[in-house]
N, C-alpha and C positions, 0 to 999 in steps of 0.2 A: 533414370536420369542421373548423370554424375553429380556428386556433391562437390561444390566448388566454393571458394571464398572470394567475395568481392572486396578487393583491396589486398595489398601485399603485406605480409608480416603479421597476420593475426595469430596469436599464440594459441595452441591447443593446450588447455589448462589441465593439469594433473588433478585427479580426484583420489581420495582414499576414504575407506570406510572402516578401518580398524578402530576408529574412535567409537563406533557404535557399541562395541562390547565393553568399552571402558567407561561409558557414561558421558563422554565428552561431546561437545557440539560437533556435528558433522558439517564440514565445509562443503557448500554446493557451488561456490564460485570464488574466485580471487582475481586480483589484478595481475597483469603481466609483470615480469621481473623489471626492476628499475632500468636495466640496460636495454630492455626491449625497445626497438625502434618502432614507433607507431606508424601505421600506414597513412598515406596521404588521402584526403577525402576524394571520393568518387573515382578512384583508380581501380580499374577492373583487371585483375591478374589471377586467373583461376589456378588453383593447385591441381595436382594430378587427381584423377577420379578416385573417390574414396567412399561414396555412399549413394544416396538417392535423392538429394535435394540441392538446389542451387541457391546460395545465399544472395539476397538482394534482388532476386527476380520474382516474377509472379509465380505463386505456388499452384499446383494442381488443386482443384476443389476437393478431390479425394484420390489418394494414391491407389494403385492396384491392390486388390485384396490379398492379404497374406494369411493362408489358412492356419498356420501355426508357426512357432519359432520366435522371431524377433518381437520384443515388446512393442505394442502398437499404441501410440498416444494420439488423441485427437485434440486439436486446439480449436475452440469455438470463439470467434471474435467477429465484431461487426466490420466487414470490409466494404459494405455499402450502407446507405441510409444516413441518419443524422449523426451517428457516432463513427463514421468511416475513418475520419482522421486519427482518432485515438486507436481504433482497431488496427489500422495499418501500422502504426508505431508499435503496437503490441506484437503484431506478427513479425515485424523486423527484429524486435528484441528476442522473440522466441527463436528465430533463425540464428541469431547471434549465440544464444545459449546452446543451440543444437551443435554448432560447430566448435564451440569452446569447451563443452562439457561432455556431450554424448559420444559414444563409440559407434562403430560402423553397423552394429546390430540394432541400433535405435531407429524406429520408424515413426515419423511424425506426419500426420495428415492435418490439413487446415480446412476449416469449414466456415463459410460466411453465415452469420446469423441475421444479416440484414437489419440489425438494430431493432428487431421486434421479438416478442415472445414466440410467435408462431415460427419465425425464422430460426430461433434457437432450438425449438422442439424438432423442426425438420432436420436441422444440422445434427442434433443428437441421434436421431433415428438413423441417419445416413452413416454417422460415425460408428455406431454400434453394429449396424449391418456389415460394415467394412472390417470389423474385427477389433474395434477399439477396446482396450483393457483399462484405460484411464482417460477421463475427459478433463481437460484444463479449460476453464471458462464455463459459461459465458460471462459477459460483463455486468449486465443489469440484474437486479433482484427479480424482476418480473420474468426475465429469461431463465433464471435459476429455477423459479417455481414451475416453469414449463418443462424444463429438462429433467428435474428430479423424478417425476413419476415414470419417466422412460428409462432412466439410468438405474434406479433402485431395483426393479424387477430383474434387470439384466445382470445385476451384481457388478456394475461398473462404477467405481468411485468417481466423484466429481470434486475438483478443486476450482471453485468459482472465484471470479475477481470482485464480486460484490462485497460491501462492508455491512450488509444488513443481516444481523444475526437471526432474524425471524425466519429466514429461508434455509437455515443450516440444520444439520443433524441427519442421522441415519444414513451415513455414507456420503453426505454432501458437506463439504467444508467451504466456508467463506474465507477468502485470502486477502481481502482488502483491509486497509488500516481502520480498525474499529474506532468510531468516535468516542465511545465511552472510555476506552483504554487511553486515548490521547488525553482526555480530561483528567483521568485518574493520575496519570504520570505527572502532568504539570501542577496539579493541585497538591499532590503529595510532596512535590519538591518545594512548592511555596510554603507549605506547612512546616517543612524541615528548616526553612529559613525564618521561622518565627511568625509567619502570617496566620492569623487565626479567625479573622472576621471577613466573610466573603459575600459578595453580591454577584448577581448573574443577570445578564440581559441577553436572551436567546431568541432565535426565530421561532415563530409559532408553527412548528412542523415536527415531524418525527425526529429529525436531527437535533433540534433544540430540546425536545423532551428527553432524548437519550443523554445529551450533554448535561442537562440539569440533574437528572437522576444520578449520573456519575459524580457530579460535584457534591450533591447531598450525601451520598454514601461515603465518599472519601473524606469529606470534612467531618462527618460524624465519627469516622474511624480514627481520625487524627486529633480529635478533641476540640475542634473548632466549631463555628456556627455559620450558617448561611443567614445573613441578616435580612436580605431583601432579594427578590427575584421578580422578573417580569418578562413577558414575551411580546414580540412585535410581528405584525404581518409583513412578509417579505414583498419586495417589488414596489415599495412606496417611496423609496428615496428619502428626501428631506421631509416628507409629510409625517414622518415618525417623530418630529420635533416635540410635540406636546407629550408624547409617551416618555421620551428621554428626559424631558424636564421633570415630569412627575417622579420618575425613577430617581433622578438626581436629588430631588427634594427629600425623598425617603432615606437616602443614605448620606444626607448632608452633614456638614461638620458640627461638632458639639460646641459648647460655649467657649472652650479654649482653642477652637480652630482645628482640633484633631478630627479627621474623618471617622465616621462610624464603621467604615470598612477598611481593610488592609489591601484587598485585591478584588477585582471585578472580572468575571468571566464573560467574554464576548467572543464566542467561538466561530461566528460566521466569517466568511471571506469575500473576496471579489468586490463587486460594487456595493454590497450591503455594508461591509465593514468600512469601506471608504466613505459612505454616507453617514454612518453612525459615529465614527471617530470625531469629526469636527463638531457634531452636535453634543457629544459627551464633554468635549473640551469647553464648548461654549457655555454649557450649564455647570461648569466648575467641578467636573470629575477630573481632578488634576493628577496627571500621571507622575508628577513629582512627589505626590503623597500616596497615591493609590497605584498598585501594580496591576497592569492590564494582563489578562491571561487569555490565550487563544487556542487554536487547534491547528492541525496540519494545513488547513485552508489558509493559514497565514504564511505559508512557505513561499513567500514572494519578496525578494530583496527590496522591491520598490515600496512596500508597505512601511519600511523603516524610515522613509522620508516624510511620512505623515507625522507631524509633531506630536499628536496625541498618543500615537502608538509606539514611539521610540522608547526603548527599554522594556517593551512587553515581552512576555515569555510564552512559548508554545512548545508542544511535544511533537517530534517528527523523527524519521530515520536520520541518522547522522550524515551530514553532507560529506564528511571525510570518507565514509564507507561507500557512498553512492558515486562519488566523483570519478573514480577510475572507470566505472561502467559507462558513465556519460561520455567520457573521452573516447572509449573504444567505439561506442555507438556512433558518435560524430565522425570518427575516422572512417567508418565503413559506409555510413548512409549520408554523410555530408550535412547533417542537421542535428540539433539537440533532440533527445527523446522526449516524448510527452511524459507527463508526470507518472502516469499509470503503466508506462512501458516496462518499468522495472519489475512489476508484479508478474508480467508474462515471462520475463527472463528468469526470475527466481522459481516460478512454478514449473517451467520446463526443465530447469536445472535440477530441481528436486526429483522430477519424474526420471530424468536421466540417471541420477545417482541411485535411486531405488531400483531402477532396471538392471543395474550392474551388480546386484547382490550375488554372492557366490552360489546361493541355492536357487537362483532365478529371480525374476522380477518380484519385488516386495511391495505390492500395492494394497496389501491388507491393512485393516484399521490399526492393528498393533504396531506395524512398521511405520506407518505414516504419522502416528501420534507418539513416537518415542519421546520421553520427557526431556531428554537433553537438547532436543531441537536441532536446528540447522543454521548455518551461517550463509547468508546471501548478500546480494548487493545492497539491499535495504537493511542489512544488519541481521541480528538474531531473530528467528521466528520458530514457532512450533505450532502444529495443528493439535487442537484439543479434542478430547473424546466427544464433547457435545457439538462439534461442528464449527466452533469458533476458532480463533487463533490468538496467540500471544506474540508480542514483538518487543524487542529491546529498543526502546526509543530514547533519544537524547532530548534534553531540554535546550531549546535554542532561544536566542534573544534578538529582537529586531533592533537595529541601530541605523543611523542615517547613512552609514557607509556599507551596509549589508547585514547579513545574518551571521551571528557568532554562536559558538557552542557555549552554553551556560553550565550545563552538567552533562558529562559524556554518557553515551549509551552503555548499558551494562555489558559485560563480557560473558556472562553466563546467566542461566535462569535459576530461580529458586526452585527447590524440589517441589513437586506436586504433592498435595496432601490428599490422602485417601478419604 
């Protein structure tokens, strides 16, 4: 099938790997030059045949088997089931990476996981039988657990979209934004600004436990103290009022009116934070005196209009780095990408970069975990030997007019310690 681009004027972006030998970060994606005229949404104008996939159209479940030669990458995403919307956006982003980054020798097959562990396992079996040398996906931790026992014996590395570290290791990497790393980044920044006494109100689940552990570890390292912490059951809305009141009393002001805490971590997002924020304000956890800290789940400009959250800090990929990708995606597909779509773009871009090594595709552990890392549309990232990842995150601030950069993302990683 000829490879074509949906929309006129998509730039084929240059890649270079000379930086690998010098220890510099390897770019896996960049934005078009300033003078590049962006394509108009939903305009179909195919380029001359150049490959085996059509951008923006339905992909074959599995492309014809290739016995040897071109590096074969399998993308495992949910195209049906409860997560189909996210999966389709991830597939679109992967296609965009394919045409902006990959050369004509790069072969990508797409497999539907059906949003279930059994579907992910079946997709992995099909991908490996078809000659896959690297699997990108699946999305959910339960799917990763189902895929790992199939991929490991076959010697096929997996770069999964999950952010659950418990499913990583031994040839399986999780590529999602790790909650602990987000909390570490924003807490360390808060400590650098002189905040030393912290409180935490976290959900009573694995995410909340991870966030609290990261807070405790970071505060201990920076010489501060976690004065009080509590957890709440999710899905109860304003019924958590008594719990918030009790928490507020524990961190209440001293005799001179000074709060016992400088900052409070409330990492939840969506409806949970929208229900908690007014309760916290009602029980006098005043954001004029106490800095609210969150997570990437706060990456919603509308949250800044919640009076209790205005001025709050959270860690996330820099919007300046991500914005060009969002513009290109919208130009081609006519809609904004889902939040997780950029993970698919960066993962497929990474695979395309490593496939172009002079000595042949470099999907081995040493190559994938090079300490200098890579530069993607979500900023710096590197895969770690233990199967986790590290990212260069910015500290962002919620304001009534939107999200602002409080502390820029780093431009390079600190060296790894042996």
